N, C-alpha and C positions, 0 to 999 in steps of 0.2 A: 598628437601629443603623446609623450611617454613619461612615466614616473622613473625615478632612479631605481636601479636593479637591487633586489634583495634576494636572500637565499633561504630555502626551506628544505625539509626532508622529503615530503611526499605531496604530490598533486593528485587529487581525485577528481576526475572529470565525470560529472553526472550527479544530479541532485534527486535521483529516485531512491528507492528503498535500499538498493545495494550500495550505491555511492555514499549515502548518509551513514549506513551501517559500517562501511569500511572506514570512513573518516572517524567515526566514534571509536572503533576498535583500535585504530592506529594511534589516535591522540591519547587514548587511555594507556597505551604502551610507552608513552613518553616521546613520541615523534612530533615534530613541528609540521602540522598538516594544513593544507589549504584545499577546500572543496570549491569547485566552480560549477555553476549551473547556468546555462544560457537563458533560461526562463525563470519560473518560480519553482520552488521545491515541489516535487510530486506532481508536476504539471502535465505528465504524459502517462505512461503505462501504470505507474505506481498509484495513481488515483482512479484508475479505470478497471479495477479488478472486481471480483465477486464479493469483496469485503470479507474474506474467510481466512482463518488460520486453520489449516486442515492437512491431514495426511495424504489425501488424494485417493479416496476409495477406488475410483475407477481405474487408477494406474495399476492395480493388482492384476487386472485382466491382461496387461501387457508385460507382466512379470517384472515390474519395476519395484521389486521388494526392497532393495537398498534405498531407493528414493523415498518410498513410503515410510520405512523405518526411521530414516533421518527426519522426515517431516513430522512424524508422530512424536519423536523426542523433542523437537523444537516446539511443537504445540504446547507441551507442558512448560518448557522454559519460558516461552513468551507470555503465556497466561500468568505466570508468576511475576514476570518483569513489568507488565503493563496491565494490571487488573482494571484500570479505569477505561481503557479503550478496547480491551479484549474480554469477551464474556462467553462461557460455554453455552452451546445451543444444541437442542435435539433436532435431528434430521429424520424425517419419516419417509419411507420408501413404499408408496402404494404399488400393488401388483395388478397389472392388467394382463390379458392373454398373451400380448406380444412381449411382455417383460422377460427379463432374464430368469432362468430356472431358479426356483426358490432354494433348492439345495445349493446351487452355485453361489447365490447371494449369502446364504447362511455360512458357507465355507469362507467366503471373502470377509464377512464380518468377524468370524472367529479369528482370522489372521489379523484383521485390523485391530481387534481387541488385544492381541498378544504379541505383535511384532515389537512393541516397545512398552516399557513400564510406564504406567500413567498414575498420576496422583489426583488430578482434578476432573477427570472425565469418566462417566459411567460406562458400564458394559452395554453392548447392543442387546436387543431383544426382539422377539416376534410380537406383533401387535395386531389388534382387530380395529376396524374403523366403524364408527357409528353411522348408520344409514341416514341419520339426520344431520350429519356433518357436511362440510363444504365440498367433499369429493363426490364424484359420480357414484350413483347408488350401487352400481355393479361391483364396486371396489369394496371388498370386505376384509382383506388380509394384507399384511405388509410387514415391514421391519422398522426398527428405530435404532439409530446410533448417534454418537455425540462428536461434534467438532466445536469450532468457536467462530464468532463473528468479530471483525476488527474494523476500526476506522482507519482505512489504509493510508490516507494522506496525512492524518495526524501521527501515524506510526513513523512516517518519514520525518516529519517535523521534530518529533521527540528524539529521534536519533541525531538529528542535526543539533538540537539543544544539548544533548549529551556530549557530542563532539566538541561543541564550543565550551562546555563546562571544563573539558580537559585541555583547553587551549587552542583548539582548531579555529581557523578563520573560515567562515561560510560566506562565499561570494555568490549571491544570486544575481541573475540577469548579467552574468559575466561569462563570456565565451572564450574558450581556448582556440585561438586562431592560427597559431604556428608553434612548432617545436623544432629545435635543432640540437644535436649532441654537442656537449662541451666537456671539458675535463671534469670527471667526477659526477656527471649526470646530464641534465638537460637545461637548455635555455628556452624559456616558454614566454610567448606573448599572450596576455590576457586582455580582452577587450571588454570594458565596462559599458554596457548598453545604456545605462542611466546617465552616466557622465560623458559618454562619448570619448573615453580616455583609454589609451593602451598602457599597460605596465609590462615591464620585462622582469621576469623573475627566474631564479635558478632553483632546480629541484634535483635531488639525488635520484628519485624514481617517480614514475607516473603510473597511475591506475586508470584505465579507460573503462568506466562503468556507465557508459552512455546508453545502455539498453538497446533499443532497436537501431540506434545510430552506431553501434559498436564497430561494425565492419567498415562502413562508409567513412566514419571519423578517422579510424586507424589508417585507411588508405589515403585520405586527404592530408593527414598530418605527416605521415612517413613516406608517402609516394611509393609504397610497396603493396603488393596484394595481401589481403587479409588471409590468415591461415585456414579459415572455415567459411564455407558458404552459409548464409543466413536465410532461413525461411521466415518471412514476416507473416504472422497469422493474426488476423483481427478477431477480437472477441467483443461482442456488443451486449448491452443490457438495456432493459426498459424498466421504468418505475411507474407503477399504477397505484391508485387508491387500494388500500389493503383488501385482499380477497379472502382472507381467513383470519379468525380470531386465534388467540393463543400465541405463545412465544416460540413455537417450534417452526422449523422450515420443512419444505418438501424437496425431495430429490425425485424428479420425474424422468422415467426412461422412455426415450423416443424409439420408434421402430427402426431408425437408422443406426441404433447402437449408442448414440450419444445420450448424455444426461443434461437436464436443465434444472437449475435450482429456483425455488420460489421462497424468498427469504423475508421475514418481517424486517421492515426498514423504517427508521426514524418515527416509529410509533404509528404513523398514519398511512404508511405505504407498504407495498410489496415490491421487492427487487427481483427481477426475473432475468436469468441469463445462465450460461453464455452461449454465443455462437462460435464457430471456428471457420473463418473464411480466409483464403489466401489474399494477401494485400500487396499491391504494387504501386500505390499512389504516393502522394506527398505525406510524409510522416507528421508534418505540422498541421495537417488537415485530415483527421480521421473521423469519419462519421458513419453512423448506422445506416444501412440500406433498407429500402422497403421490403425486400425479400427476407432480410433478417428479422424485421419486426413481425412479418407474417409467420415466420418459422416459430418464433417464441410464443406468439399468441395462439397458434394452432395447437401446440403441445399442452399449454395450460388449459385450453378449452376442451381438450380430449379428456382431461382428468377432473375438471371442475364442473360443478353444477351451474355456477354462474359464469356466463361467457364474458370475456373482456373484448373490447373493440379498440381499433386504432385510436379513436377519439378519447379513450380513457388514459392514454399515456401522458404523464405529467413531466417526464424527463427521459432522456435516452443518452447513453454515452458509449464510446468505443475506445478500445486501447489496442495496441499492437504488441504481440509477444514476439521476441526475437528467439527463434528456435534453431538449433544447429541442424542443417539440412541432412536428411537421411533419405537417400534415393529410393524411390518406389513406395514410400510410406505416405499415407494421407496425413493431413494436418493433425487430426485427433490422435494419431498413433505415434507421432514423433515424441521422443523423450523430453520431459520437462527438466531433466537433470542439467546442471550447469557444467561449464568447462572453463578452466583458467589457462590462459596461454601467456607464459612469461618469456620475453626476449631480453637477453642481456647484451646484445650487440646492436648498436654501439653502446647503449646505456639501458638500465632496467626500465622496461615498459610492460605492464601486465594488462591484458584485456580480459574482461568478464563476458562470457557468452552464456545466455540463457539465465535460468534461475526462476524461483517462485517467491512470492511474498513470505511464505512460511519459512523458507530456508535462508532468508537473507543474513541472519546472524551467524549461522555456521559457515555460510559462504564467505562472509567478511573475515571470520577467524581463519578460514582456509587461505584466503588471500594474504593475510599478514604472516601466516606461517610460511607461505611460499616465498615471501619477500624477506624472510629472516636472514638469508645470506647477504642481502643488501644492507641490513641494519643489525649487525651482530650484537649491538648493545641495547636493543629495545627490550621492553618488558615482556612478560609472558601473557598468555590468553587470560582474559578476565571477565568477559561479558556474560558467561554462562550463569553467574550468580548475581549479576547486577540488576538493579531496578532502573527502568527508564524514568526520566523526569516526571514527577507527579504520581508515580506508581508505588511509593513507599507507604503502603497501608495494608491492612489484613483483609477486611471484608468491606465491600461497598456500603452495606447498611451502617457499619460503624462510622465510616467517613461521612455518610449522609447526616448522621446524628451530630457529628462534630461541627459540620458546616451549618446545620439547622440551629444548633445551640448558639453559635456566634453570629450568624447572619440570617436569623429567622425571617426578617423582612424580605428576603429574596423570594420566598414562596417555594413550594416543593417542585414545581415544574422547572424553574430556573436553577434550583440547586441540583436537580438531577442532570440537567444539561451541562452545567459546569463540572460536576463530578465526572461525567462521561467524557469530557473533553480535556480537562486540566488536572483532575485528581487533586492531590495535595498542593499543586501549584495555585489552586484557587485562593488559598490563604495569602500567598504572595501578591496576587493580582488585586484582591479585594482590600488587603491591608487593614487600615483602621476605619474603613467605610462604616457608617452607622445607619444609612438608609439609601433609598434609591436616588435621592437628590445628590448624594456624594458620587454617584457613578457618571454624572454629566449628561450630555445630550443623549436622547433616545432616538435611535434610527428606525426602530420598528422591531416587533417580535422579540422584545427583551434583549436586544443588542444595544448596549450603551457605550458611551465614549470611552470609559475606562477600559473596557475589554478591547475595543478597537485600537486604542493607544498601545495597550500591551502587545497586541498582535503585530503592530507595525514596529514597535521598539524592540521586541524580544524575539519575534518569530518570523521576521523578514517579509511580512505582508506589505504590499504596496498598492494593490487595486481592490476594488469591490469584489471581483471574482476570487482573488486570493482569500479574502475573508469569508465570503458567503458560500463558496463551494469547496475550498480545500481546507480551511481552518475550522469552520463551524457547521457547514451544510444548511445554514439558514436560508440559502437561496430558494429552497422549496417554499418558504413562507413569505419571502419579500416580493412586493410588487414593484412595478417600474419606478413609481415615484419615490419609494423608499430607497431603492437601489441608486437612483440619481442623487438623492440627498447624501448617501454614504460616499458616493464617488466625489461629489463636490467637496465634502469635508476632507477626504484624503488628498485631493489636489491642492487644497489650501494648506493643510497641516504637514503633509509628507509629499511635497512636489517631486515629480519625476522630470529631470532636466531633459 
């Protein structure tokens, strides 16, 4: 079956951070935008990151000064735009005999401090470690610098919300299955996996922001070879019960030259990663290997007094980074810089190669500036000073006090979780609720019906996985019975045909 044909300005293919960012930027410039994503928002690479907004300290070793400067500038912009989901964090670098030379690290940190103006992040410094601390007793010296932690999947959702606020249509579980040139643009077939329905629409231009699928999708839709070869590099992480107190993270240097982060995560856990392995499997089935687990455990145990075991792992995840192939370079040395390829023949089609979570906003701005010739009447760049939905507040503690004053019955734990997920959107979701009874059914671990209904109604959630792992991260606290209860509610209240 097909719907009647309708016309739009721009189709964005891909519901990761780049696609959502591009849709928001374009819609805010006055374009009629549709974003399609074959699965859920942030269902692949964009929810499988190290959860960092950072300049990329180690990229200085490869002379990626322009990339690091760009990322450091964006670090400040994004910390202002989304203070509810992005928070500054100290990173400590302990020194072992095999570590990089201290003078080299000090020089790198000096560059890191000064490549871009910063407003929200402290200077780096030399530090000493207490022998009674969690690190190996032989470690006495090191360094500290500052970056930020982010809820990556919520960053994607907030950009999609921002896009919709400016008029964009966000079509999840909708796949672009065919395109053909027509006068003034493209005729596109979109398949709705929920309804089993095809729709034919017209677009003046298309952006392919499908991440690791960028080359294969382009070739499949246009029947022409992609302009760049893609190296698919898998990065994996493990989550274990927290292995050190405090709110700082560690950057651990491996003897192979790579670095591994140990990051406080969800209050009770430590997030450890990442690996870099060439990937050639099915992109819809990306999993951590035993070798990767052993690699991550071994480096943590080298630095830590308390050893971790395979049995300590409470979760693991893997994502695939699409990097532009550079012959002769190992995966860790390939540039993380993005590249945009615009073809005007027969109609405008722009493909996004590469990119990092930290640079998604400036990438989106670059995409729209590049498409300017296709949309001469569109508005100018605007996202550099914009707040993402829920981020319109000054200090988290002030917002906490506002929420506690109005909804004291939530309790501090629940207020903190809502603040870190929804920011000022919390007031819209809670509305005139006067107590927990007003929030409806409780599914477990302070997840109530009102929040679930909001996530389904406003944030495109449809399954328990969408809610527990990409919208809230409550999956760490939910057992099988609670998950089944949530799934049954969703099937009854928000059926998938």
